[in-house]
N, C-alpha and C positions, 0 to 999 in steps of 0.2 A: 201550137197554137189553136185553143179551143174556140168557140162561136162567140161565149161572153166575151174572152180577150178579142179577139179580132173584133167586133162590136163597139167595145172601150177603146180598143186604138184605133179605130176608124173614125170615131168623133172624136178623139183625141188631134187627130190628124185635118181635120176637117175644121174645128176652130182655130187651130194654130196656124192653117192657111189665112182662113176668114180674118183672124185678126193681124195677123201680119202684113195682110195686102190693104187690110184697110187705113190702116197707119202710112203704108207707101202711096194709097193711092191721096189719102188727104194733104201729105206730105211734098210729092210729087205735081198732082194735078188744082188740088184747091189750094193749097198754102200761097202758091206765087199768084193767083189769080185774086185772092183778096188781098195780099201785100199790094198789088197793083190798084186794088179799089175797085175792079169790074164784076164786082157780086152784090147784090143787097143783103140788108142783115138775115133776112128770114132765111134763105136758103140756107146762109150758112149757119145758123142755128140749129137747123135742123140737120146737116150733115156734123156738126158737133155734138149734136145728140143723140145722133145714131155711134158716132164715135165714141162716145161714153158707153153706152148700152153693149157694145160690140164688144167694148174692151173687160167691163166688167162681169159679163157673162160669159167672155172667151176664159177670162184668168178664173173663175168658178169652176165653170167647166173641166180647163185643162190642170185644175189643183185636183179634184177629184178622180179624173180620168187617170191623170200622170202618178197620182198617190196608188190607186189600184195596181198601175202598171209596175210601178216599183217595188209593190209589196209583193207581187205574183213572180216577179224575174230575177227579184236583188236580195241579197241580202244587206245586211248593215258592212258586213267585212266585203263584199263584192265592189257596193258601191263606192268605197275609201278608197279599194286596193287593185280595179281594175279601169284600163282605158275605158270601157263602156259605160262602168258606172261614173267613171269622172267625167266624161261627157254627160250623161244625167245631171249630175249635181251641178254641171257648168250650167246647163240648159234652166234649171229649176233657178239658180240666182240670176240669168239673163229673163228670165220670164217677171220677176218681183222688178227689174229694174226697168222693163218695158212696160209693168203696170203705169210703176211710178211716174215716169217720163208721160207715158199716156193719159194721164189723169191731170199731173201739172197743166200739160198743153192745154187741154180741153179745160181746165179752168179758167186760165189766162184768156181764150177764149170767148169764154161766157160771161165772165166779166165785163169784159169790153163791150163786149155784143150786147150786154145789157143797159148800158151808155151808149147804143146806136152808133157805135162806132164800128168799124173793119181792120183799116191798114193798122193802127196801132197794136190792139189786141192780136192780127196774125205777125206782126213783127213780135211780139212778146212771146207769144207760143212757136215761133220757130225752132230758136235752141234747143227745145224738148222735144218738136216734134222728128227733128233732123236726130238726134241724140237714140230717139223711140225709133226710128227708121236703121238706122245704123245697128241696134241691138236686134230687130227683126232680121236684116239680113244674118247676121251672127247666130240665131236661132236655127234659122235654116240650115246655115251651114253646118252647125254641129249637128240636127236632125239628121242631116245627111250624112254625115261622117259616122253616126250613129247606126244608119242603115246600112252603112256600106260595111260593118264590121261584122 
């Protein structure tokens, strides 16, 4: 692996970890506090805004870096006919799911927070954040399997 590929891989892994970690943190640490009503609107708006920013930036960077890596290391045939290729394709599908679930959850939070509500938007966002968290864990497991091959 050359310098450029190593740098692209490093950026890819950095933002994959950042995105997954952010989703898990919001789901496991912030959401229960919001559902209990133990947080004010302003801090939850800030966290929701950061969640959106990190999710959108990560989705874009992962698309660019992942596309570069896939184009460098795989052919269409190897993506479809090898275990490594299948793991890469599964990862792409999971990233799309993560982006969708995160965006929906953040939207549900933002809509409720705009009305100065906390508990209800947190409850409405919960299923989507739980789904995003599950997808995050699956992505990390997929990445581990890919690195193990």
